[in-house]
C-alpha positions as CSV (number, residue, x, y, z in Angstrom):
1,M,49.5,160.2,-121.2
2,K,47.9,158.5,-124.6
3,K,44.6,160.6,-124.3
4,I,46.2,163.8,-124.2
5,H,48.2,162.9,-126.3
6,F,45.7,162.2,-129.0
7,L,43.9,165.3,-128.0
8,V,46.9,167.7,-128.7
9,C,47.3,165.9,-132.2
10,F,44.0,166.5,-133.1
11,L,43.9,170.4,-132.2
12,A,47.1,171.0,-133.8
13,A,45.8,171.1,-137.0
14,Y,43.4,174.3,-135.8
15,P,46.3,176.9,-136.5
16,V,46.4,175.5,-140.2
17,Y,43.0,176.0,-140.5
18,L,42.7,179.5,-139.3
19,F,45.8,180.3,-141.8
20,A,44.0,178.9,-144.5
21,Q,41.4,181.2,-144.3
22,Q,43.3,184.0,-145.0
23,G,44.0,182.9,-148.9
24,E,41.9,181.0,-151.6
25,W,43.2,177.5,-150.9
26,G,40.1,176.2,-150.9
27,K,37.5,175.3,-147.9
28,F,38.1,173.6,-144.7
29,Q,35.7,172.3,-142.5
30,T,35.7,171.3,-138.6
31,Q,34.0,169.3,-136.5
32,L,34.7,169.1,-132.7
33,R,32.4,166.4,-131.1
34,L,32.0,165.3,-127.3
35,Y,29.8,162.3,-126.5
36,S,29.2,161.1,-122.9
37,M,27.4,158.1,-122.7
38,M,26.1,155.9,-119.8
39,E,25.2,151.9,-120.1
40,D,22.9,151.4,-117.4
41,N,22.3,147.8,-116.9
42,Q,19.9,145.9,-114.6
43,D,20.8,144.9,-111.2
44,P,23.2,142.5,-110.6
45,L,24.9,143.4,-114.1
46,L,27.9,146.1,-114.8
47,D,27.4,149.4,-115.9
48,Y,29.7,151.3,-118.3
49,T,30.1,154.9,-118.7
50,G,32.5,156.9,-120.9
51,T,33.3,160.3,-122.3
52,A,35.2,160.8,-125.7
53,I,36.2,163.9,-127.4
54,G,37.0,164.3,-131.5
55,G,35.7,164.9,-134.7
56,K,37.1,165.8,-137.9
57,I,38.9,168.0,-140.0
58,R,38.4,167.9,-143.2
59,Y,39.6,169.9,-146.8
60,E,38.3,170.6,-150.1
61,T,40.7,172.0,-152.5
62,P,39.4,174.7,-155.0
63,R,37.9,173.5,-158.0
64,W,39.9,173.4,-161.3
65,N,38.0,172.0,-164.6
66,N,35.1,170.2,-162.9
67,I,37.3,168.9,-160.3
68,K,38.4,168.9,-156.7
69,G,40.3,167.2,-153.9
70,V,38.9,166.3,-150.5
71,F,41.2,165.2,-147.6
72,G,39.6,164.6,-144.1
73,V,41.2,163.0,-141.0
74,Y,38.8,161.5,-138.2
75,G,39.6,160.6,-134.9
76,S,38.0,159.4,-131.3
77,G,39.6,159.1,-127.6
78,F,38.2,158.6,-124.3
79,L,38.4,161.1,-121.8
80,Q,37.1,159.3,-119.1
81,D,35.9,155.2,-119.1
82,N,35.4,152.0,-117.1
83,V,35.6,149.8,-120.3
84,S,38.7,147.4,-120.2
85,S,39.4,143.6,-121.0
86,D,39.5,143.3,-117.1
87,R,36.0,144.8,-116.8
88,L,33.9,142.0,-118.4
89,E,30.5,140.6,-117.3
90,P,30.7,137.3,-115.5
91,L,27.0,136.4,-115.6
92,A,26.5,136.5,-119.0
93,G,29.8,134.9,-120.5
94,N,32.3,137.0,-120.0
95,R,31.2,140.1,-122.0
96,G,32.1,143.6,-122.2
97,S,30.3,146.8,-122.8
98,R,28.2,146.6,-126.2
99,Y,27.4,150.7,-126.5
100,V,29.9,152.5,-124.5
101,A,32.9,150.6,-126.3
102,G,31.9,151.7,-129.7
103,L,32.8,155.2,-128.9
104,V,36.3,154.2,-129.7
105,D,37.3,151.1,-130.1
106,T,35.2,147.5,-130.2
107,T,38.0,145.5,-131.5
108,N,40.2,146.3,-128.4
109,L,38.7,147.0,-125.4
110,D,41.7,148.9,-123.8
111,N,42.5,151.0,-126.8
112,N,41.7,154.4,-125.6
113,H,42.2,156.6,-129.1
114,V,41.6,155.9,-132.7
115,A,42.3,158.3,-135.6
116,G,42.8,158.0,-139.3
117,V,42.4,159.4,-143.2
118,G,38.7,159.1,-143.6
119,E,38.3,160.5,-146.7
120,A,40.7,161.1,-149.3
121,Y,39.0,161.3,-153.2
122,L,38.6,163.0,-156.4
123,S,35.6,164.8,-157.0
124,Y,34.3,165.4,-160.7
125,L,31.1,167.6,-161.0
126,G,29.5,168.1,-164.1
127,E,25.8,169.3,-165.6
128,N,24.2,165.8,-165.3
129,L,27.2,163.9,-163.7
130,A,28.8,163.9,-160.2
131,L,31.8,161.2,-159.5
132,N,33.8,160.2,-156.8
133,I,36.9,158.5,-156.7
134,G,38.9,157.1,-153.5
135,R,37.6,157.1,-149.4
136,F,34.5,159.2,-149.0
137,K,31.3,159.0,-147.1
138,L,28.3,157.3,-148.5
139,D,24.7,157.7,-147.7
140,T,22.4,155.2,-149.3
141,P,19.4,152.9,-147.7
142,F,21.9,150.2,-146.4
143,I,25.5,151.6,-146.5
144,N,25.4,154.8,-144.7
145,P,27.2,156.9,-141.9
146,Q,25.5,155.3,-139.2
147,D,27.2,158.1,-137.2
148,G,25.4,157.6,-133.8
149,R,28.9,157.0,-131.9
150,M,31.7,159.5,-132.5
151,L,33.0,158.3,-136.0
152,P,30.9,157.2,-139.0
153,T,31.2,154.4,-141.3
154,L,33.4,155.2,-144.4
155,E,34.3,153.5,-147.9
156,Q,36.9,153.4,-150.5
157,G,35.5,152.8,-153.9
158,I,33.8,154.5,-156.9
159,W,30.5,156.3,-156.8
160,A,28.8,158.1,-159.7
161,K,25.5,159.9,-160.0
162,V,23.6,160.5,-162.8
163,K,20.3,163.1,-163.5
164,V,18.8,161.1,-166.5
165,D,16.2,163.7,-166.8
166,S,13.6,166.1,-164.8
167,D,11.9,162.6,-163.2
168,W,14.6,160.0,-163.2
169,S,17.8,159.8,-161.6
170,L,20.7,156.8,-161.5
171,Q,23.4,156.1,-158.8
172,S,25.9,153.6,-158.8
173,G,29.0,152.6,-157.2
174,F,31.8,149.7,-156.4
175,I,33.1,149.5,-152.9
176,N,35.9,147.5,-152.0
177,A,36.8,148.6,-148.2
178,F,35.6,150.0,-145.1
179,W,36.5,151.7,-142.5
180,N,33.9,150.2,-140.0
181,R,32.3,152.8,-137.1
182,S,34.3,152.2,-134.1
183,T,37.1,150.2,-135.4
184,P,40.7,151.7,-135.9
185,D,41.6,151.1,-139.6
186,W,40.3,150.2,-143.2
187,K,39.7,146.7,-143.8
188,D,38.6,144.9,-147.6
189,V,35.1,144.3,-147.9
190,E,35.4,140.4,-147.0
191,D,37.5,141.5,-143.7
192,S,35.3,144.4,-142.6
193,L,32.4,141.6,-142.3
194,G,32.5,140.6,-138.3
195,Y,35.3,143.1,-137.3
196,G,34.4,144.7,-134.4
197,Y,31.0,143.5,-134.2
198,E,28.8,140.3,-132.8
199,M,28.7,137.5,-135.4
200,G,25.9,135.7,-133.8
201,K,25.0,132.3,-134.4
202,S,24.2,130.4,-137.8
203,V,21.2,129.0,-138.5
204,D,22.8,125.2,-136.8
205,G,23.2,127.5,-133.6
206,V,27.0,127.2,-133.8
207,N,29.0,130.5,-132.8
208,G,29.7,132.3,-136.0
209,N,32.8,132.8,-137.4
210,Y,32.9,134.5,-140.5
211,Y,35.1,137.2,-139.8
212,A,38.8,136.5,-142.1
213,N,37.0,133.6,-143.4
214,T,34.7,135.3,-146.0
215,S,36.0,135.7,-149.6
216,S,34.6,138.9,-151.6
217,G,35.6,140.8,-154.4
218,G,33.7,143.9,-153.3
219,V,30.0,145.4,-153.0
220,L,28.3,146.4,-156.4
221,I,25.4,149.3,-155.6
222,I,22.4,150.2,-158.3
223,N,19.9,153.1,-157.8
224,L,17.1,154.0,-160.1
225,G,15.1,157.1,-158.8
226,Y,12.1,158.5,-159.7
227,E,10.3,161.4,-158.4
228,R,7.2,163.5,-160.1
229,S,5.2,166.1,-158.1
230,A,4.3,164.0,-154.9
231,L,5.5,160.4,-155.7
232,R,8.9,159.1,-155.1
233,I,9.7,155.9,-156.0
234,D,13.5,154.0,-155.4
235,L,15.2,150.8,-156.7
236,W,18.2,149.4,-154.9
237,D,20.7,146.9,-155.4
238,Y,23.0,145.4,-153.3
239,Y,25.5,142.9,-154.9
240,V,28.0,141.5,-152.5
241,E,30.2,139.3,-154.7
242,N,29.9,135.9,-153.4
243,I,28.0,136.2,-150.4
244,F,24.4,137.9,-151.0
245,N,22.3,139.9,-153.4
246,L,19.7,142.3,-151.9
247,G,16.9,144.4,-153.4
248,Y,15.2,147.3,-152.2
249,I,12.2,149.0,-153.4
250,E,10.2,151.9,-151.5
251,A,7.7,154.2,-152.7
252,L,6.5,157.2,-150.7
253,Y,3.0,159.7,-151.8
254,T,3.1,163.0,-149.9
255,Q,-0.5,164.4,-150.1
256,K,-1.1,168.0,-148.8
257,N,-4.4,169.2,-147.6
258,D,-4.2,172.5,-145.7
259,P,-3.7,172.7,-142.6
260,F,-2.1,169.2,-142.6
261,T,0.3,166.7,-144.9
262,F,-0.4,163.1,-145.2
263,I,2.5,161.1,-145.8
264,Y,2.1,157.0,-146.8
265,G,5.1,154.9,-147.4
266,V,5.8,151.3,-148.4
267,Q,9.0,149.3,-148.3
268,G,10.2,145.8,-149.4
269,I,13.1,143.6,-149.4
270,Y,14.5,140.3,-150.7
271,E,17.7,139.0,-150.2
272,S,19.3,135.6,-151.1
273,E,22.8,133.9,-151.1
274,V,24.6,134.1,-153.9
275,G,28.2,132.0,-154.6
276,D,28.8,130.6,-151.5
277,G,27.7,132.6,-149.1
278,G,31.3,134.0,-148.4
279,N,32.9,130.8,-147.4
280,N,32.7,127.4,-149.8
281,E,33.5,124.9,-147.2
282,D,29.8,124.8,-146.5
283,N,28.8,123.6,-149.8
284,G,29.5,119.8,-149.4
285,E,27.4,117.2,-148.3
286,T,29.9,116.5,-145.4
287,A,30.2,119.7,-144.3
288,T,30.4,120.3,-140.4
289,E,28.0,122.9,-138.6
290,V,31.2,124.5,-137.9
291,Q,32.6,124.5,-141.3
292,K,29.1,126.2,-142.3
293,A,29.4,128.9,-139.6
294,K,32.4,130.3,-141.6
295,S,29.6,131.5,-144.3
296,Y,28.2,135.0,-143.6
297,M,24.9,133.5,-145.4
298,A,23.7,130.2,-145.1
299,K,23.6,127.9,-148.5
300,D,20.3,128.7,-150.0
301,E,19.3,131.1,-147.2
302,E,16.9,134.1,-148.5
303,S,14.3,136.6,-146.7
304,V,11.5,138.3,-147.6
305,T,10.6,142.0,-145.3
306,Y,8.2,144.6,-145.9
307,G,6.8,147.5,-144.1
308,A,4.3,150.4,-144.4
309,K,4.0,153.9,-142.5
310,F,1.6,156.6,-142.2
311,A,2.1,160.1,-141.3
312,L,0.4,163.1,-140.6
313,E,2.3,166.4,-140.4
314,Y,0.7,169.7,-138.4
315,Q,2.5,173.1,-138.2
316,T,5.4,171.9,-136.6
317,S,4.5,168.2,-135.1
318,R,4.3,165.0,-137.1
319,V,2.9,162.0,-136.1
320,T,4.1,158.4,-137.6
321,L,2.6,155.0,-137.7
322,A,4.6,152.2,-138.7
323,Y,5.2,148.4,-139.3
324,N,7.6,145.5,-140.7
325,R,7.1,141.8,-140.8
326,T,9.9,139.6,-141.8
327,T,8.6,136.6,-143.1
328,D,9.2,132.7,-142.2
329,R,11.3,132.3,-145.5
330,G,14.6,133.1,-143.4
331,R,16.6,135.9,-141.4
332,F,16.9,139.1,-142.8
333,L,20.5,139.6,-143.0
334,F,22.9,142.8,-144.0
335,P,25.8,143.7,-142.1
336,R,25.6,146.3,-139.4
337,E,29.2,146.9,-139.8
338,W,28.2,148.8,-143.0
339,G,25.4,151.0,-141.8
340,K,21.7,151.0,-140.0
341,E,18.7,149.6,-142.1
342,P,16.1,151.8,-143.2
343,L,13.3,149.9,-142.1
344,Y,10.2,151.9,-141.0
345,T,10.3,150.7,-137.3
346,F,14.1,151.4,-136.9
347,Q,14.8,152.9,-133.4
348,K,18.2,154.4,-132.5
349,R,20.5,151.5,-130.1
350,E,19.1,148.3,-132.0
351,R,18.6,146.8,-135.2
352,S,16.5,144.0,-136.7
353,D,19.6,142.5,-138.4
354,G,19.4,138.8,-138.0
355,S,15.7,138.4,-137.4
356,G,13.5,136.4,-139.5
357,N,9.8,135.6,-138.5
358,S,9.2,138.9,-136.9
359,H,6.8,141.4,-136.6
360,A,7.7,145.4,-135.4
361,W,5.0,148.2,-134.5
362,L,6.7,151.6,-133.9
363,V,4.6,155.1,-133.3
364,T,6.9,158.2,-133.1
365,V,6.2,162.1,-132.3
366,E,7.9,164.6,-133.7
367,H,7.7,168.3,-132.8
368,D,9.5,171.5,-133.1
369,F,9.4,174.1,-130.4
370,S,10.0,177.3,-132.8
371,D,6.1,178.6,-132.5
372,Y,6.6,178.9,-129.2
373,G,9.5,181.1,-128.7
374,T,12.4,178.4,-128.2
375,K,13.7,178.5,-131.3
376,G,16.5,175.7,-132.3
377,L,14.6,173.3,-129.8
378,S,12.7,170.1,-130.9
379,I,12.2,166.3,-129.6
380,L,11.3,163.0,-131.5
381,A,10.1,160.1,-128.8
382,G,9.0,156.7,-129.9
383,Y,7.5,153.5,-128.7
384,G,8.0,150.2,-130.5
385,E,7.1,146.6,-130.0
386,Y,9.4,144.2,-131.5
387,D,8.1,140.8,-131.6
388,K,10.6,137.9,-132.2
389,S,11.4,134.1,-132.8
390,D,12.1,132.6,-129.6
391,P,16.1,133.5,-128.6
392,K,17.3,129.6,-129.4
393,E,15.5,129.3,-132.7
394,W,18.7,130.5,-134.5
395,R,17.6,130.0,-137.9
396,Y,15.3,133.2,-137.2
397,N,17.3,134.9,-134.3
398,K,21.0,135.1,-135.2
399,Y,21.9,137.1,-132.3
400,G,19.6,135.6,-129.3
401,T,17.4,138.3,-129.0
402,P,13.9,138.3,-127.2
403,S,11.0,139.9,-127.9
404,Y,11.2,143.6,-126.5
405,A,9.8,147.0,-126.1
406,Q,11.7,150.0,-126.7
407,W,11.1,153.7,-125.7
408,N,13.2,156.5,-126.9
409,I,13.2,160.0,-126.3
410,D,15.8,162.2,-128.3
411,L,15.9,166.1,-127.2
412,F,17.6,168.1,-129.9
413,Y,18.8,172.0,-129.5
414,R,20.5,174.4,-131.8
415,F,22.4,177.2,-130.3
416,Q,22.0,180.8,-132.1
417,G,24.0,184.1,-131.9
418,A,27.9,183.6,-130.9
419,L,27.0,180.0,-130.4
420,K,25.7,179.4,-133.9
421,G,27.5,176.0,-134.9
422,L,26.7,174.5,-131.8
423,R,24.3,171.3,-131.4
424,A,23.3,169.5,-128.3
425,E,21.6,166.3,-128.2
426,Y,20.4,164.1,-125.2
427,L,18.9,160.7,-126.1
428,I,17.5,158.1,-123.5
429,A,16.8,154.7,-124.9
430,R,15.1,152.0,-122.7
431,K,14.8,148.4,-123.8
432,V,12.4,145.7,-122.0
433,A,12.4,142.5,-122.6
434,R,9.3,140.8,-123.4
435,G,9.6,137.4,-124.9
436,E,11.6,134.7,-123.1
437,T,15.0,135.4,-121.6
438,Y,15.8,131.9,-120.1
439,Q,17.3,133.6,-116.8
440,E,17.6,130.4,-114.8
441,S,20.8,129.9,-117.1
442,G,22.0,133.2,-116.5
443,Y,21.6,136.6,-118.2
444,S,23.2,136.0,-121.9
445,Y,19.7,136.6,-123.1
446,I,19.2,139.6,-121.2
447,Y,22.9,141.6,-121.2
448,R,23.9,143.7,-124.2
449,K,19.8,143.3,-125.5
450,N,17.1,144.4,-123.0
451,G,16.8,145.5,-119.5
452,M,18.7,148.7,-120.0
453,N,18.5,152.4,-120.1
454,I,21.2,153.8,-122.2
455,H,21.8,157.5,-121.6
456,N,23.6,159.7,-124.3
457,F,24.8,163.6,-124.4
458,I,26.4,164.9,-127.3
459,L,27.8,168.1,-128.1
460,N,28.5,168.9,-131.8
461,Y,30.2,172.2,-132.9
462,D,30.6,173.2,-136.7
463,F,33.2,175.6,-137.9
């Protein structure tokens, strides 16, 4: 009944959309989404399946004196699933689904639907300034929609973009709340950490306990961009008050030599604890390991990550080689609640967050089949090797993830003609352990981490 109620309520707004098109009331955007996923774990571990439907209805007012309002409702609900609090894996610490559960609500495995106001903001657009205030969708290297599930991550705060001149641009903003992907409601910055996501281990090997135990006034973000001809350079800084500061730099150079295009990229990340890492109980000399686990980042913790990539484009094809290294200074940390990381070796369905003293290599091949008479069809295939520290070496491995290899095949199709606006995607991701999994003591270092195939079929209809 709850599933039917959710679907009826969400689609009931459609007649309003049609009626509004008859007058000059602004602009409506609607996206319907159907997502079917299978989490196929190695035997004898449990498998999970689920199909969800949902999407968004978004309204923009007419612009008046360069100002407009935006309001958007987002929702997702299971049509079918076998995810519940009664269906946990006893061979791996009684944990449940990691991926299928994310189609709706990872905080409550028995919840079949979520819905809420995801966007509600005022927007000012001038000649050289764009300003948003309220709840909006932000897309930056580290804080971004990460909408590989049903709903994106959304932010509350203020965001400004300034065009300085033809070469330089400036972006900055302050975030004081998040609607984490795959969770049912908004949270202040300090309570969004660990909400709906695993907290892993502290550097001392104690279960992370920073959810609802951290203190932070918000996130300040600054970006300075330079672009001229074939060169693009971006400098970013993320200051999470009382927890950490992260600086990021990326430089991209594009060289055209018909019929080829060469792309070179380098990136670097430095982060360190600020304040008390989120909780002041770890500051005293007598602080216990349990008290230290309440901080998101350990006292004096820092990390250095760098990477490089090379891409070759020919007609409608691209081949990319990429490498990333996090040094032994510490674990690379960024809340996966807020977005996916921009590392060159990132692939869908896994993160590098929580890893230190690690190496990663990735090769991807992209091709658009338009030249072969199949307009709208494209593919992205990737193979990566992720060499991590031992999963029990917590100071370098927050989530106890063994080294692994991952294959991804991602097919996309954009429909034409009468079905224009409909997009289909099929993604299969396979992860296989390469490092020690300590299987003699159970499946805790395999389950939810490797030894799996993840099938994803997605339909998006925008109108």
